N, C-alpha and C positions, 0 to 999 in steps of 0.2 A: 395512582390520582391521573386524570388526566388530563396527557400534556398538552400546549397548543403544538396544531397544526405548523409543520415549512412553510408549507402552500397553503393557500387562504384558500374556501370552499369557490371561491370568484374572482381568481386568479385563473385555478383550473378548469374552470370554464369556458374562459380566455383565452388562454394557453392553449388546451387541446381540442377546443372546435377544430379545430378544423381538419381532427387526426382524422386519416381515411384503413377506414375499417374494412378489408381481402376478405372475402371468403375461408378463407381457412384460420383468420385469423376467429370468424366468428362460428364454425363448426366449433375453434379449441374455445370458445367459451360455452358451446350449452354444452359441449363431452365434460366441460372440470364442473357442470353446474349438479348438473349428472349425477357423477358423481359425491357429488358433494351432498343432494340432499338424499341420494340410497344411502350414504353415511360406510362407502368406501372409504373413505379415507385415515379413518379409524389411526391404523400405525403410523411411523412413519421411515419406518429403515423397505415394508413392503413395499411403499409407493413413488420412494426419489427414478423409479423408470420415467413415478407419470405426468411428477413434477416436468422433467426437462425433457418431454416431446410435446407436452399439452401445452405447458406452459409456458417455461423458456424459449425453449422450437418456434413452436406454431402458432403462441400468442405474442407473445413479447422478441418475434426475433433474433434472436442466444444464436452461432452458428453452430452444427453440428459436434464438427468438431472441438471451436473451441468448448463446449460444455465434455463433451470426451476426456480433454486433457483438466479442465476442470475439477475436479476429480478428486474429494481427501486432500486435502494441500493442509500439512499443519491442523490436521485432524479438523477440519470445518469441511460438513462436505459440499459445499461449489466456491473459490474465488478465483475469482477473474482479471485478466490483464488485459487492459489495450490495444493499442495492433504497437503500439514501442514500447513493449513490455514494462510499462508499468503496473501496480495493479488495481483498479477499477473496483469491484464490488464484491461481497462475502453475502455469498446462502448458507444461514441457519433454519434447519427444519425441525419439524414435528410434526408428528399426527392432528386432525382434531378430536384424540382424546384430548390433547394437550386444552384445552376449549380455552383460556389466561394466560397469554402469556407473557402476566408482568406477575402473575404468582409465581411463588417460591417452588421447585423444583426439591428439596434435600437433598440439595451440597452442602455439603462441609465447607468450602474455600467459596466468601461471600461475592465472589468475581462470577461466580457462577452460578450467582443462586438461584437467578428467575431465566428465563429465555434470551430478552432483554436484557438481562445485566451480562448473560454465554455470547449472546451475539454483537457485543462494544465488546467483550474481553476478551474475544476470537481479533476482530476488529485494531484492539491496536497489535499482535506480535506480524501485522502484515505492516513494513515499509509506507506511509504515503498514501494508505491503502480511506478512501478518500469517503466512500458506502460499502453499509453494512444494511443488511434484509432480513428477520426476520418472518419465521408464516411457522402454522399452524396448516396450512390448507387448505383455509375459508378466511385466513385473516391475514396479514401479508405489512410489516412496517416497517417501513424503515427510514433507516437512522444515517445523518453525519456525522459526521467521524466527532471536527468540531463542533460543535453546537450540543454535542454528547445527550443526556436523557433530556434536554430546555426546552427541545425542542423532536419532537417525528409526524412526519408521516402517515397512520396509519389509515386503515384501506379493506371493508369487506368486499367479500370479493359473488356474498350472495345480493348486491348493491348493485353490481349490472344489468339483471336476469330483468327484463325488458324496457335495458337503460343505458343505452348505448351513448349519454353521456357519461356517468360513469364508465362506463365499459373504455373511450376515450383516455378519462383521466389515466386508469392502470397504466393501459399502452403509452401514455403520454409521463406515466411518474414511471414506469418498470420498466419498460420498456432499455431493449438494449446499444441503440442509439442515444438515450438517453441520459442514462450511469454509465456505458464504456465509452463508448464513441466522443461526443461530445461531456461528458461529466459536466450537467447542464445542469442540479441542483441548486449549486451554489446561487448563477444566476437566477433560475425561476423562483430561489429565496426573496431575493432581488428588489425580481417584482413583483412581486407579493407587498412588499411590507411596503415598497414607494407606495401599491395601491393604498394596501391600508393608511398609508401612513393620511393618503393624498384624502381616502375617506375624511376621515378621521376629523380631519381637517376642514371640512367642508361640512359635516355635519357642526362641529362647531362653532364657524362660523351662524348657519345657520340656528342654534343654540343662545345665542350670543343675543344675536340678534333681537332673539323673540325677548330675552333676557330684557335686551335698553327696553325693546317696547309695550314691556308685560309695570317696570317702571315709568313710561314715562303716564300709562291710563292710570297707574296704581298711585302714586304723586299729581293725579291735578285730578284726584277727588279731594271735599272736604277733611282735615283735622291730618291729610296722610302726611308723617314725614322725606322724606328723601332717603334718608334708613331703613326707615321701617318697609318701605315702595322698594327695596335694597331687596332686602328679608326676605320679604315676601315672594319678591318673585324667585329668586333665588326659593328658595323655602319651596313655590308651586310646584318647578318643573322637575326639584327632584323627586318630589312626588309623582309628576307626568314621566319618568324615568323609569321609574321600578314599575306603574302599570304599563306602562309596552317592556318594558324584562317579564315582569308573570305572563303580559298577553301571551306573547312569541313563547317561551319554553310550559307552554302551557300550567300554567297555574292559577289558570283562572279561566274556564271552562270555555268559555264563547270567544271566541280570540281575535272576536272583528266589532266587538263588545264597543270601544270607543267612536270609531267610524259612523257604527248602526245608531249611538246616542245621537250623534250632531248630525248624523240625516233625518234623523227625528224628529229631532226639534226645529231644522230648517223643512221638515214636510210638511209639517202642520198650518204653516205660512201665518208664523205669528213674534216671528224673530222683525226688528227693526232696531232704528236709531240707537230708540234709547233704550232698548230691553240687557238685559240680561241672561236671558232665559239656556242655553247654552254654556255662560260660568258654572251655570248654579246646578246645570246639568252634571257636569261637569266635579262641586261640590257633589255630590248625591254621591258621586263614581267613585272617589275621595270616604266618605264616609262608607263608603260599603267595609272596602277595603280596609276600614280601621275593626267596626265594626260586625263586617256577615254582611250580609240578604240571600235570602231565598228566595224572591224575586230575582233578581240578575243574577243569580248562580254564582255567589261568590264567594268565599267563604275570608274570612276575619281573618288577616295577621296579624293588628295587636302593634303591640313590638315601639310602642312613642310617635314611630313617622306619618299614622294620616292623625292620631288622635288630640292633637291641636289643631279649630281648625282655627282658619284664615279670618279675620272681622268682617262682617257685609259691609262695613266703610269700602273697601279694597275689592275690586270689582274691570272687569273691560266687559266692556259691548256687545254685540251681536256683529253688526252691522258699522263699520269706522272708515273709511275712505285713505287707500295708498299715504297719501301725500302729507295725511297726519303725522305717519310715519316718516316722512321725511327721509330724514337723517340723522333715520338708527338699524338707516337699511343695509345688507354687508355681504351683496350677491353674492349668497352660496351657491354654487353648482344648483347643489340635490332645488332650488328653488323654481325652477325646470320643471322638475321633478313629479308634478303632478296629476295623477289623471282615475280616469272611472270607468263605469262596464254597469251596464243599467239602466236599474233606476238613480243609484248615485247621480249615473251620467247627468243624467236629463235633469235633477235638483240643482247641481253642480250646475250647467247650463245656465239655471234659471236667477240662481242667490252665488250664483261662484263674484262674482266683479262688487258685491254690496259687503259677501261676509268680510269679518274681521282678519288685517295679515295674521294677526297669533294665532286666529284659529285656523289660518290654512298651514301656518307653518307646524303648529299641533299636529293636520292633520296625514303632513309630509315627516315624520317626526315617524307619526303611525306605520307608516308607510315600509318606512327598517326593516330591517332582520334580527329583532335583538338579543337572538342566542347565537349567530355562526358572526355576522358581519358586524353587531355592536356586545361579541360578549363582558362578562365582566371585568376585567381585563383593559379592553379598550372601554369604558365609562370611567370603571377609573381614571383613564387617564384621562376621559374629560370635565369627570367631579373636579379633580388635581386641576389644570386649567380655571376653570372657572372658580376654584378658590382664587388661587394670586389672580384675578382681575377684576374678581371685586372686592380683594383686598384695596389694590388700585383705585377702584371705583371709588372706597370708601375714603380715599385720604382727598383724592386729586377731584372729583364730580366727573374724572371728563368722561360722558358719556359715550365719544366714539371716537374715544383712543383706538389706533393703531391694530387689528388684531395678527397677526402673524403667523399662528398657526399653536400649535398645541405641544406642549413644553411640559415634563416630566421627567420626576425620578427615572433614571434608565430601570427598567428588566434586575437587568443583573447586575447593578450595585447594589440596589435589595435588599434582589436574592442572597450577596457574595456577605455584607454585612451582619445581615440577618443569619444565616446557615454557621454564620463562622463566631457569633457569638454563641446559639442554641444549642447546635450540638454535641461544641462541647460541656460547656456545661451540662448537659448529662453521660456525657464519657468516661470512659475510667481511666484512658489514653491519650485526653486532647486530638481525639478527634473531627473532621472539619465532614466528614460523611456517608449519609444513614447508612447502608449496608455496613461499614465496618462496623458502622454504631450496634444496630443490629447483631451482626456478629459476636461485638463481645459477654454481649446479652443474651446468645442464644440458648447457655442452663437456669439461665435466670427473670428470660422471657417479664414474670410478673412484678421483677425491679424494678425492670425501666418504663415499663404498666405503670407504676406507680411514682413517680421518678416525672413522666407525661403528667400526672394527674397532680401532680406537687406546684411543677413549675410555675413562678409570676411574672408574666413578661407586661413592661409597661414602654410605651412610646410619650416623654411626655412632652411632646408639641409634635403630636399625630398629627397637621395637620389636612393631606384627606382619607388615612389613615392607612398607604402602601405600604409599613413598613409595618405591622398590624397585620393587615393581610396576608404580607410573606409570613409572617412568624405561624400563623392560625395553617396556614398550608403544610409550611413545614412541620407542625407537629401532625398536623391531616396526612403526609408521609408517613412520617416515621410510626402511627396509632396503625396508619395500615399493614403496613411493612407488620411490627407485627402479632395481628387480628391471620397476615399470614402463617408463621410461625405456631401461634396458637392452633389449626387451626390441619395445620401440615399431617394430613392422611397415611404419609412416607414415616415419622418421626411415631412411636408410638406414646413418647411422654408429653408429647403433647395434638389433643385429639377435638373437636368439635366444628365447628358450621360456622359457611360464613351469611347463611339465611337473618340471621338474628341482626347482623353489621350493617349500618348503612351508612354511607359519607358522608349523606347530611343533617343526619340523627349526629350524628361522632363532629365533622365540625364544625355541625351549632354549639353542644355541650363544649365543648375546647374556644371557643369567642366568653362563649358564659364566663366556662370555670380563670382560665388562660389567660388571655387578650384584656388589657387597660391599655386609656389612655388621657390625656389630657391637654386641653389646649388652648389658648388665651383669648381667642377668635370662637363667638361662639355658632360664627356660618361654620369652621371647620369640625366643631363636633359635628354638627346634624351632616358633613356629610361623611367624613369618617360613622355614623354608622349606618350612613344607608348603601355605603360601601360596603362593612359587613353585615347587612341587612340579608346584598343582596347577594353573599353565599349562604347563606342560611335561607332563604328564602322553600320553602316544598310543601305540595299541595297538599291542602285539609290540614297544616301548623299554624299555628301561630307564632311568629315573629317573639323573642326573650327582650325581657324589659334594659338596656342597657344602660339607664343614664344612672348603673352608678357604676359601673365599667367609666364609662367614656366623660369624664366632666367636662365641664369645660371652668378652671380655670388655671388662675399659670402660676405655675410646679416650680419658679426658680425665690418667687416669696412665698413669706408663708404667717407674715404678720395681718389681715385683714385693715390695722389703722396707715401703711402702708395703704395697696389696695383694693378693694372687696373684697373679686375673688379671689385672692392668697388663697395658696393647695394649703390647710393646717392638715396631712402627713395620718396624721394619729387619729384623725377624724374620718375620712373620708375611706382609711385604705385603715381600721381599726384591728383588723384577723392581721391582716397580711401584717401590719407593722408590728406588731406583737410575738408573731410568729421570725421573725426576722428581715421582712422587708421583703422585697420586687427580687426576684432571679435575674432576672438580665434588663436587661433600661436599650430598647432600640432608635433611632431615629434618625435625621437626615441632616447635619451641620448645616448651618447656617452660608454655603457654598459664594453668598455673589448674596450683595448688599450693597441699596440700592441710596447713590449718590445720597439720595433725599431721608432718608432715613438716617440719616446721622444725628444731623441736627438731633431731631426729637428721639434718639437711644441714647445722647449723652444727656439732654436736657430730664431725659426721668432721672438715669442715674444718678445726676444732682441732686436733684429734688429729692429720693430714697433716701441717698448719702448728708441730706442734711437733716429729715426723717430719724433717720440712725442714731445723728448726734445729739437731736433732745430730746429723743427716751432715754440712752446712752447718761445721759446729761439728770436726766429726771430723775431718775433708777441711784 
């Protein structure tokens, strides 16, 4: 599986913009590109000297004497010490014939199963060695000892061709000064994390502000309750986020579809303070995302996300003054970042001051990068926070409560809990490590594959779906390792091809067959589905129907006389319950109890206890 980058691409651009590329470094880059393109670097050992001279010495500024003294330490190609004598970084090299550094290399020792595994195993042989670099001469992968496999910095050297920014990034990350003298990666990661958090917080302010504006617009319409206004504003924004994600991840052909449709409406000069043409146009896009549209070049995604129509009585106007939303403004820094060019610039100059702030905010969201800046993980954090705030809004009605930032279940906690629940269940020896699990089943890999297909995992209070997403990722990680074993050409027992195996199809299959959840809050159910849809989405494929996987039910009560949406497990999951029930339960305990919830919680318990007593007496 693709791991998160240690340092984000946007942080890399800022960190290394001042790197000066010398003539020696530029010549070294050209030499290496030529050797890659001429397939001169296919073998490992015969190209060590080229790696030393061109990459380590000329491009990354490692001193020649240090390079020669670093060779063949503890069975590792290169292991470098810092000037104080402490270990700094090691390099594990393969030839370009090893196309996938994450693929099984046919070794019996599970700690050396893949080149990446081998690099980390080598790293642990050196006391306090912070960094390891695994390379096949084209791809360079940096790992940090404490992060292990949770984040890696992957770099393709071919990306430096005609791209000085990428060359600066390569020098900045893998250079002698960074890895040996200053050991800067931890500092760079901290800057990256802080920048990502700041960006996420600012985006969430924009998201929350837009939601409040939508709520005000919607509930101002006749016969629209505040609860309906909250529900449909959240639903609208969830659909918008999926649209922007689909546009930036090439799931839709025209990446500028949203902006072009809005400016197309403005250009017609038919928008007024009483019209809703842009809102209606967005509804048409949503319909196309559901059913497909040849005109818009969109394949329908289905999957319930866009199937339910937003009632006609709910809409926002094309033109609306900023003063109308004075109480909803959150002052996100991103609000200042709206720039257009060419024809769009002229149209915005004419109409921008009149356009509803809701539409302006949507254009700002559309301008962000939903592939690298706001990936699936970050969107999950935003959705989790939006659910928390939505719950508070429903309880307090406070539309202007302070937004301090995005808070979410820590990824390492989610991963730890899921990994220590799922993997031991599958293991013969109670291991919680994927590689050790694979090694256990090395000679009967089909048995593990069968267990993966049959395992059923549930989060009975799924919230935003963080635990279910992580569970799916762990199962996908195991499934990918199984596929590598099955297609190991060095092993005569297992053979095949990876061509027919696609991660996107596999993750969809896992979510449909293995992942289940429930929540008493209907908004939670919709957010969980959206989080899962973001993982499943791929070009030209409809999304699975998750209505039987993720349910709006109270999972702790099984009597509909007590609560209407009580969970009758045998009715909702008949096949699973007949075969013994769910195999693994994951979830987030209520770490914090909000004081205002206590009376409500115990009052519902008292009422439930009374009804149970009455029911018992009747029987």
